[in-house]
C-alpha positions in Angstrom: 15.1 -2.5 -23.6 12.8 -0.3 -25.7 11.6 2.6 -23.6 9.5 4.1 -26.4 7.7 2.0 -29.1 5.5 3.2 -32.0 3.9 0.8 -34.4 1.9 2.2 -37.4 1.3 5.5 -35.6 -0.8 8.1 -37.3 -2.0 11.4 -36.0 -4.7 13.4 -37.8 -6.1 16.8 -36.9 -9.3 18.3 -38.3 -9.1 22.0 -39.2 -12.6 23.0 -40.4 -13.4 20.6 -43.2 -9.8 19.7 -43.8 -7.9 16.8 -42.4 -4.2 17.3 -41.5 -2.1 14.2 -41.5 0.7 15.2 -39.1 2.1 11.7 -38.7 1.6 9.0 -41.3 2.5 5.5 -40.3 5.5 5.9 -37.9 7.3 2.8 -36.8 9.9 3.6 -34.2 11.8 2.1 -31.2 14.0 4.1 -28.9 16.1 2.1 -26.5 16.7 3.1 -22.9 19.8 5.2 -22.6 19.9 6.4 -26.2 20.6 10.0 -27.2 18.3 10.8 -30.2 17.9 14.0 -32.2 14.7 14.5 -34.3 15.1 16.9 -37.2 13.1 18.0 -40.2 11.6 21.1 -41.8 8.7 23.1 -40.4 5.5 21.1 -40.8 7.3 17.7 -41.0 5.7 16.4 -37.8 8.5 16.9 -35.3 6.4 18.6 -32.7 3.5 16.2 -33.1 6.0 13.3 -32.7 7.4 14.8 -29.5 4.0 15.4 -28.1 3.2 11.7 -28.5 6.6 10.4 -27.3 6.3 12.7 -24.3 2.8 11.5 -23.3 1.1 14.8 -24.1 -1.2 13.2 -26.7 -2.3 9.8 -28.1 -2.3 8.6 -31.7 -5.3 8.6 -34.0 -4.3 5.1 -35.1 -1.5 2.6 -34.2 0.2 1.5 -31.0 2.2 3.7 -28.6 4.0 2.2 -25.6 6.1 4.2 -23.1 8.2 2.5 -20.5 6.5 -0.8 -21.3 2.9 0.6 -20.9 0.5 0.7 -23.8 -0.8 4.2 -23.9 -2.4 4.1 -27.4 -5.9 4.9 -26.0 -4.9 6.3 -22.6 -7.0 8.9 -20.8 -5.6 12.4 -20.0 -5.1 11.3 -16.4 -3.2 8.2 -17.4 -0.9 10.3 -19.7 -0.4 12.8 -16.9 0.6 10.1 -14.4 3.2 8.7 -16.9 4.6 12.2 -17.6 5.0 12.9 -13.9 6.8 9.6 -13.3 9.0 9.1 -16.3 9.3 12.3 -18.5 11.0 15.6 -18.1 10.6 18.5 -20.6 12.9 21.4 -21.5 11.4 24.0 -23.8 13.0 26.7 -26.0 11.1 29.5 -24.2 12.0 28.1 -20.7 8.3 28.3 -19.5 9.3 29.6 -16.1 6.9 31.5 -13.8 8.3 35.0 -13.4 7.0 35.6 -9.9 8.7 32.5 -8.5 12.3 32.1 -7.5 14.6 29.4 -8.9 13.8 26.8 -6.2 10.1 27.4 -6.4 10.1 27.0 -10.2 12.0 23.8 -10.0 9.8 22.2 -7.4 6.5 22.6 -9.4 6.5 19.0 -10.7 6.9 17.8 -7.1 3.8 19.7 -6.0 1.8 17.9 -8.7 3.2 14.6 -7.4 2.1 15.4 -3.9 5.7 15.4 -2.4 5.8 17.0 1.1 7.1 20.6 1.3 10.4 19.9 3.1 11.3 17.1 0.7 10.3 19.3 -2.3 12.6 22.1 -1.2 15.5 19.7 -0.6 15.1 18.0 -4.0 14.7 21.3 -5.9 17.8 22.7 -4.2 19.8 19.6 -5.1 18.6 19.8 -8.7 19.6 23.5 -8.9 23.0 22.7 -7.6 23.4 19.9 -10.1 23.1 22.4 -13.0 25.4 25.0 -11.4 22.8 27.3 -9.8 23.6 26.8 -6.2 24.2 30.5 -5.7 21.0 31.6 -7.5 18.4 29.9 -5.5 16.5 33.0 -4.5 16.7 34.8 -7.8 13.6 35.2 -10.1 13.8 34.5 -13.9 14.1 38.3 -14.6 17.3 38.3 -12.6 18.9 35.5 -14.6 20.5 35.3 -18.1 19.0 33.2 -20.8 21.4 30.4 -20.1 20.7 30.4 -16.4 16.9 30.3 -17.2 17.5 27.2 -19.3 19.4 25.6 -16.5 16.4 26.2 -14.2 14.2 24.5 -16.8 16.6 21.6 -17.0 16.7 21.3 -13.2 12.8 21.3 -13.2 12.8 18.6 -15.8 15.2 16.5 -13.6 13.6 17.0 -10.2 11.3 13.9 -10.5 14.2 11.8 -11.7 12.6 10.9 -15.0 14.0 8.2 -17.3 13.4 10.3 -20.4 14.3 13.9 -20.9 13.0 15.8 -23.9 14.4 19.1 -25.3 12.3 21.1 -27.7 14.8 23.4 -29.4 16.5 23.9 -26.0 19.2 26.1 -27.4 17.0 28.1 -29.8 16.9 31.3 -27.7 20.5 31.2 -26.7 23.8 32.5 -28.1 26.1 29.9 -29.6 28.5 29.8 -26.6 25.6 29.4 -24.1 23.9 26.9 -26.3 27.1 24.7 -26.3 27.1 24.9 -22.5 23.5 23.7 -22.3 24.2 20.9 -24.8 27.0 19.7 -22.5 24.5 19.4 -19.7 22.4 17.1 -21.9 25.4 15.1 -22.8 26.3 14.7 -19.1 22.7 13.6 -18.4 23.0 11.0 -21.2 26.3 9.8 -19.7 24.5 9.3 -16.4 22.0 6.9 -18.0 19.1 9.2 -19.0 17.3 8.7 -22.4 17.7 12.1 -24.2 15.5 13.1 -27.1 16.1 16.5 -28.7 13.9 18.2 -31.4 16.1 20.7 -33.2 16.5 22.6 -36.5 20.3 22.9 -35.8 22.3 20.3 -37.6 25.3 21.0 -35.3 23.2 20.1 -32.3 21.8 17.0 -34.0 25.3 15.8 -34.9 26.1 15.4 -31.1 23.4 12.7 -30.8 24.1 9.0 -31.2 21.1 8.7 -33.5 19.4 11.2 -35.8 15.9 10.7 -37.1 14.7 13.0 -40.0 11.0 13.5 -40.6 9.4 14.7 -43.8 5.7 14.9 -44.5 4.9 13.0 -41.3 7.1 10.0 -42.1 10.6 9.0 -41.2 12.7 9.9 -44.2 16.1 9.0 -42.9 17.9 7.6 -39.8 21.6 7.8 -39.0 23.6 6.3 -36.1 27.1 7.4 -35.1 
């Protein structure tokens, strides 16, 4: 089953009098349970593609469907509802709130979903333990290593049990050993049935995926499956 479908997708931005064609006629299907890496040089359209795939934006032209729902002309509220239900994000810079402890950072998506406080705490604690942070629940980000902060970010992405997990350069701020550990978590998530999509500059990270999509100048230049 296709969990993400793009047909003739274009995304254009206007900067002053200039039009920037970030995506130029993308046709793409990603099946549920795939592990996909998106690669390409700076300016190739990787981030724009991830923003659309992750329901952060809509295309200028073309059809975009997520989990069977056509979102080509969706409102901001419709995109937000889909993100909350089906999508989890892990970012290079972690995006944690420094004044909140581990559990409080993880449960933020549940607050937006209206989950009651006791259930939020139980689910956030469970997600923290799933990524090996059961002994760090009361720590704040400044008391954690980079790898531990990224584990918090992964737990936060998982707490709503999304079908799709995105990683935007998720190992970019980590040393190589810690990066390998984080990649193993993504591989375990994939093995559990999650659809994983990683945007990366690192060819060694991309090689771990079952499918690699290379973008150049807003178009798909190459695809490989292993």
